[in-house]
Structure formats: C-alpha cells, structure tokens
C-alpha positions in Angstrom: 37.8 92.0 -19.7 41.0 92.5 -21.6 44.2 91.1 -20.1 45.9 94.5 -20.8 44.1 97.8 -21.1 46.2 101.0 -21.5 44.5 104.4 -21.5 45.9 107.9 -22.1 49.4 106.8 -21.3 52.0 109.6 -21.7 55.6 110.5 -20.7 57.8 113.5 -21.4 61.5 113.9 -21.3 62.8 117.5 -21.0 59.5 118.8 -22.3 59.4 116.4 -25.3 56.4 114.1 -25.4 57.9 110.7 -26.1 54.6 109.0 -25.7 51.3 110.9 -25.8 47.8 109.5 -25.2 48.8 106.0 -26.0 46.1 103.4 -25.8 45.9 99.7 -26.4 43.6 96.8 -25.5 44.9 93.2 -25.7 42.8 90.1 -25.1 44.0 86.9 -23.5 46.0 84.6 -25.8 46.2 87.3 -28.4 49.4 87.8 -30.4 49.6 91.6 -30.8 52.1 93.7 -32.7 53.3 97.2 -32.0 55.1 98.7 -35.1 56.5 102.0 -36.2 59.9 103.5 -37.3 62.9 103.9 -35.0 62.2 106.7 -32.6 58.4 106.3 -32.7 58.3 105.4 -29.0 57.8 101.7 -29.1 60.5 100.7 -26.6 59.4 103.6 -24.4 56.0 102.0 -24.2 57.6 98.7 -23.2 59.6 100.6 -20.5 56.4 102.1 -19.2 54.6 98.8 -19.2 57.4 97.1 -17.2 58.0 99.9 -14.7 61.4 101.1 -16.0 59.7 104.5 -16.5 56.7 105.9 -14.6 54.2 107.7 -16.8 53.2 111.3 -16.4 49.6 110.5 -17.4 47.4 107.5 -17.9 46.8 104.1 -16.5 48.0 100.5 -17.2 45.5 97.8 -16.2 46.7 94.2 -16.0 43.8 91.9 -15.4 41.8 95.0 -14.4 44.3 96.3 -11.8 46.2 99.5 -12.3 50.0 98.7 -12.1 51.2 102.3 -12.5 53.6 103.1 -9.7 54.8 99.5 -9.3 58.5 98.7 -9.6 60.0 96.4 -12.3 60.2 93.5 -9.9 56.6 94.1 -8.7 55.3 94.2 -12.2 57.1 91.0 -13.1 55.6 89.3 -10.1 52.2 90.6 -11.2 52.6 88.9 -14.6 54.6 90.8 -17.2 57.9 89.5 -18.5 60.0 90.9 -21.4 62.9 90.2 -23.7 65.2 92.9 -25.2 66.3 94.0 -28.6 69.9 93.5 -27.5 70.0 90.1 -25.9 70.7 90.3 -22.1 71.7 86.8 -21.1 74.2 85.9 -18.4 76.8 84.9 -20.9 79.2 83.2 -18.3 76.4 81.1 -16.8 75.2 77.9 -18.3 72.0 77.7 -20.4 70.4 75.8 -17.5 71.3 78.4 -14.9 70.0 81.2 -17.1 66.6 79.7 -17.0 66.8 78.9 -13.3 67.5 82.6 -12.7 64.0 83.2 -13.9 62.7 81.4 -10.8 64.4 83.9 -8.5 61.1 85.1 -7.0 60.0 81.6 -6.1 63.2 80.6 -4.3 61.8 79.0 -1.2 64.9 77.9 0.7 66.5 80.2 3.3 69.9 81.9 3.2 71.1 79.5 5.9 69.9 76.5 4.0 71.7 77.7 0.9 75.0 78.5 2.7 75.2 75.2 4.5 73.7 73.1 1.7 71.0 71.6 3.9 68.6 69.0 2.4 65.9 71.5 1.6 68.4 73.4 -0.6 69.1 70.3 -2.7 65.4 69.5 -3.0 64.5 72.9 -4.3 67.5 73.1 -6.6 66.5 69.8 -8.1 62.9 71.0 -8.6 64.1 74.2 -10.3 66.5 72.2 -12.5 63.8 69.8 -13.6 61.4 72.7 -14.4 64.2 74.5 -16.3 64.9 71.4 -18.3 61.2 71.1 -19.2 61.3 74.7 -20.5 64.5 74.1 -22.5 63.0 71.0 -24.1 60.1 73.2 -25.5 62.8 75.2 -27.4 64.9 72.1 -28.2 67.7 73.5 -26.1 68.0 70.7 -23.5 71.2 69.3 -25.2 72.8 72.7 -24.5 71.9 72.8 -20.8 75.4 72.8 -19.6 76.9 75.0 -22.3 77.7 78.6 -21.5 74.9 80.8 -22.8 77.4 83.1 -24.5 78.6 80.2 -26.7 75.1 79.5 -28.2 74.4 80.6 -31.8 72.5 83.8 -32.1 69.1 82.3 -32.9 69.3 79.9 -29.9 70.3 82.8 -27.6 67.0 84.4 -28.7 65.1 81.2 -27.7 66.9 81.0 -24.4 65.9 84.6 -23.6 62.3 83.7 -24.2 62.6 80.6 -22.1 64.1 82.6 -19.2 61.2 85.1 -19.4 58.7 82.3 -19.3 60.4 80.9 -16.2 58.9 83.9 -14.3 55.4 82.5 -15.1 54.0 85.6 -16.8 50.5 86.1 -18.2 51.8 88.7 -20.7 55.1 88.3 -22.6 56.7 91.4 -24.3 59.1 90.6 -27.1 61.3 93.5 -28.2 62.3 93.0 -31.8 62.8 89.2 -31.4 63.9 88.8 -35.1 66.6 91.5 -34.9 69.8 90.2 -36.5 68.3 86.9 -37.7 68.6 85.5 -41.2 65.4 84.4 -43.0 65.6 80.8 -41.9 66.1 81.8 -38.3 63.1 84.2 -38.6 60.9 81.4 -39.9 61.9 79.2 -37.0 61.3 82.1 -34.6 57.7 82.5 -36.0 57.0 78.8 -35.2 58.5 79.3 -31.7 56.3 82.3 -30.9 53.2 80.4 -32.0 54.3 77.5 -29.9 54.7 79.7 -26.8 51.3 81.2 -27.3 49.6 77.8 -27.7 51.6 75.7 -25.3 51.5 78.2 -22.4 48.2 80.0 -23.2 50.3 83.1 -23.4 49.4 86.6 -24.4 52.1 88.2 -26.4 52.9 91.8 -27.4 55.8 92.3 -29.7 57.7 95.1 -31.3 59.1 94.2 -34.7 60.4 95.7 -37.9 60.3 92.5 -39.9 57.0 92.8 -41.7 57.0 89.2 -42.8 57.1 88.1 -39.2 54.4 90.7 -38.2 52.1 89.7 -41.0 52.6 86.0 -40.4 51.8 85.8 -36.7 50.1 88.9 -35.4 46.3 88.9 -34.9 46.1 92.7 -34.6 48.5 95.7 -34.8 48.9 99.2 -33.4 51.0 101.6 -35.4 52.9 104.3 -33.4 53.9 107.6 -35.0 55.9 110.1 -33.0 54.6 108.7 -29.8 51.0 108.7 -30.8 48.7 105.9 -32.2 48.4 106.3 -35.9 46.0 103.4 -36.4 45.1 100.0 -35.0 43.1 97.0 -36.1 43.4 93.6 -37.8 46.9 93.0 -39.2 46.2 92.8 -42.9 43.9 95.8 -42.7 46.5 97.9 -40.9 49.3 96.8 -43.2 47.2 97.9 -46.3 46.2 101.2 -44.7 47.5 104.0 -47.0 48.7 106.0 -43.9 50.8 103.1 -42.8 52.2 102.3 -46.2 53.2 105.9 -46.7 54.7 106.5 -43.2 56.3 103.1 -42.5 56.7 100.8 -45.4 58.1 103.4 -47.7 55.8 102.5 -50.6 
C-alpha cells in the first residue's frame, strides 16, 4: 500500500479548474518531485493535501485512510507536515523555541501547571527542549539555539523550517520550493540535508521545485503538472528527457 494515494483530485475557483483529475501515488521513504511552470497548480495541490483548500472532487488517501474534509490541524496530526516557498518562521522567537513550537500538539501539561510553573511544567519543557536540541543537531543548528530565528542566514532558516516541520512527527513531508533564493553552494548543501532527512527519519518526501539540478539529483520519481492536469509521470531521468516536458517546461 502506498503511503499517499491521490485519485481524481480537483478544485475550481470561480469556474476555473485550478486542479483537474490530479493523481499521484507515493511509496514509503520515496523522494518524489512535483514540477511544472508557475501557475501550473503545484501549490494548490499542496494546499489540498494539507487541508487549506477542500477539493470539489477526488480522494486523498494517507496510509489508506481518506483525509478529505479534515482540517489543517487534523491533517498535521494524521502525519502530513509542510514548509513554504516564502519562509514562515517565528522571527522574534529563538531557534530553539521555533522547533519547540512544532511540539504544540503533544503539550501534556495543563494550563494551570503552565501558569503557576508547577513541577510537571518544568519537566515537560525540559523534555521538549532536549528533543528540539536533538533535531537542531541533525541540521548543525545547535550552536544557534538561542539566536533569534530572523537573524539566521537564509540557508539556515530553510533548515530550521524543515526541523520545525519534523517536530510534528510526520510520515509525509511536503517541501515547497526549498531551494528558492539559494545560491549554488547552499543548494548543494540542501540536497544533502534532504537526503539526510529521508534516511535519518525514514521520511517520505514530496517536493515542489524549479531547480532542475536539485530535482534530478535527489528525486526518485516525478509528476509534471500542466495547467492543473498531469502531463506525465515516471522515473526522474525518463521524465526530464520526455519531449513534452522539455518543450513545455525546460524551454529547450
């Protein structure tokens, strides 16, 4: 059984079909790419998968269970986390507190215990801090734990956003243009980071990306979206050498 199975997914805005009959099947621990030009509907697909939008048609099966109709928070609890093209960190919080925010759904001390700083509050806060530091160490960000997130260099902010997403303990991680705004050296480092996340956490990853070097370097398979519809899908190198893809997206 696939980790994610999407069938006949569709949504319209004002009579315009933004996504139409979209389908995708992703296996556990697969690193999968969703590519296409601006306006093709890629981010709309992400918004459908995470409950930001509710589809007009179709089903989204996560571990065999249909999650259509679930809220963003419910879907996150069921195992889907995401990052965004435009980084959405809590700039005025520390790096450590940004990761701890990912544990919000696990907070096991009561409101009263938090207000009066009872022993259970300190115990749980320490547990979350230790876990957050473990995550930061994976991304070599532990030395920045007490820095404000907004003061990190751009590439490290990208890593922090992934670390915070992982704090929600997902089974499927959605990365929305993770290489956007990065220089070539940062992109190379990001590729290593994504591979590490997949291997270290047995993570299944679906990413949107325009950087074809990154896509060709890390993705097992691809789906190409064209005006909200699937143009083609398959193994990465086969897709990238498909004449339809070259003509429509690579401009060659």
